[in-house]
N, C-alpha and C positions, 0 to 999 in steps of 0.2 A: 737161108734166108733169115733175116730177122724180123721180129714183129713187135711192134710197141704195144706195151702193157695195156689192158683196159683199165678204165678207172676203178672198177670194183677189185681188180687184181691188185692195184696198188694200195686200195685201202686196206686189204688183208695183210699188208706188210708194215703198214703204219702202226705206231703206238697210239693209244688213247691219250687224251689230255691228262686223265688221272694217273696213268701209267708212267707218262712223260714227267710229271711233276715229282712221281716218288723214285724215279730210275736213277742209277748212278750216273752222274754227269761228268763230262771231260772237265779238267781242273782249268778251265779257262774261263774269263768272264771278260766283260766290255764294259768300259766306263764312258757314258757319252757326255763330254764336257763342252757345253753350249752349243749343241747341235741345234739349228734352228729350223731345219725342214721338216715337218711332221711325216712327209713322205719317206725322208732318210730313217727316221726313227722307226717307222713300220717296217721299212725294209731290214733294218737292223734286228728288230724282234723275229722276223721271218727267217733271217740268216742263222741267227741264235739258236731258234728252234731245230733247225736242219742239222746244226753241228752238235745239238745236246750241249750248249754251253753252260756253264754253270750259273750264270746270273748276269742281268744287265743292270748296271747302277746308271740311273738317269740323274744328271747333275745341273746345277745352275739354271738357265732359262730354257734347257733342252725339255720341249713338250712332253706331257707323260699322258698316258691313257687315263680317262676314256676320250678319246677324240676319233670323230669319224674319218679324219685324212689318215690317222695311224693306222685305224682298223682296215683301212681300204689297201694298204700295201702289207700288213701284217697277215691278213687272211686268217684271223684267229689265233696267231701265235702268242698275243697278249695274254691268252689263257693257258698256255703251255710252257712258258718261260718265265723262271722266278726274276721279279725285278724288285727295285726299290729306289725310291726318290731321295736324293740329297741335296739340299739347298746350296751346299757347297763341294765343289769337287776335292778339295784340300781335306775336308773331313771326311769324305769317302776314302781318301788315300790312306789316311791315318788308321780309320776303320780296317781297311783292308791290310795293312801293315801288321796290324795286332793279331791278325789271323794267318801271319806268315806268308802272305802272297806277295810275289814279286810284281812290281808295277813298272810297265814299259809303255812309253808314248809311241805311237804309230806315227812317226814325225820324221823327216830330214832334219838331221842335226850334224854338227861337225864331228860327232863320235857315235853315230848310229851304226847298228850292223844289221844284216840282211835278216829277216824274218825267216828265211831258210836255213838259219845256222843256229836255230834253238836247240839246248841241250837239256837233259834231264834235271839239272839243277836251277833251271829257270821256271820250274813248275812247283807249286801252282801260280798261275800268272793272271794279271788284267792287262787288257790292252786299253790305254787312254786313246780316245779318238776325239779330236779336236774340230773345233768350228770349220764350217766349210770354206771361209775366206782366211780367217787367221790362225787356224790350226791350234794346236794346244797352246795356251797362255804360258808365258815363261815362269811365273809362279808355281803352277802345277807342274810343268816341266822339270823344275828344279828338285822336285819331290819325287821324281821317279827314279828307278834303279837303273834305267838305261833307255835307249831309244832303238827301236826297230823300224827298218824301212823295206820296201818293196823296189827292187831295182826296176829303174825305168830305162827304156832303151829308144824311146822316140824323141820327139820334139817336146812333148808336154812333160813336166816333172811332178804331176800329180795326178790320182784319180778321184772320183766321187768318193766320198767318206764311206757311203754303205758298199761300195765296189771294194775299195781297200780294204775295209773289215772283213768282207767275206773272204778275200785272199789271205789275209794274216790269221784269221780265225781257223779256216780249214787247214793252212799249213801248220798252225799250232797244235791243233788236233792230231794231225799227221805225225808230228814230231813226238808227241806225247804217246802216241800209240806205238810208235817204232820204239822208243826207249823205255817202255813199261817192262 
């Protein structure tokens, strides 16, 4: 018979904020390009924390902490995930390139490949997440090294940005850990 862990048992397994901020992180970052929902931003913080992602790059008109709506879904992850704000997504991409980070839009394009086909040479990487309605702008997309997609098997051709980011982020972490 299985038993659900008690809250205290789960807490014993968790990192503290201080340890998390100093821990060796997975070489995967998220760039939030003009995300409009504060709740999506909070969810992305929480997912980035769970995956021990490198950093969140908050860009354009994406809302940044401190905001109560972000905190509501982040559940404190704004204190455990490194993040920075950039007025321009393109400036953030240039900065990341200078650090030898590969830039991949999470976007359906005429030349995207499955997020399930990441290779060691793709790391370190940054996933560019676009606006909930319009996706990644063409000028930002043009600066990317490529595009990754999540195979869609049903009627709909997209997922909520925070859901898609969770799938792609954890797949990237799994690919990195597999090819280390």
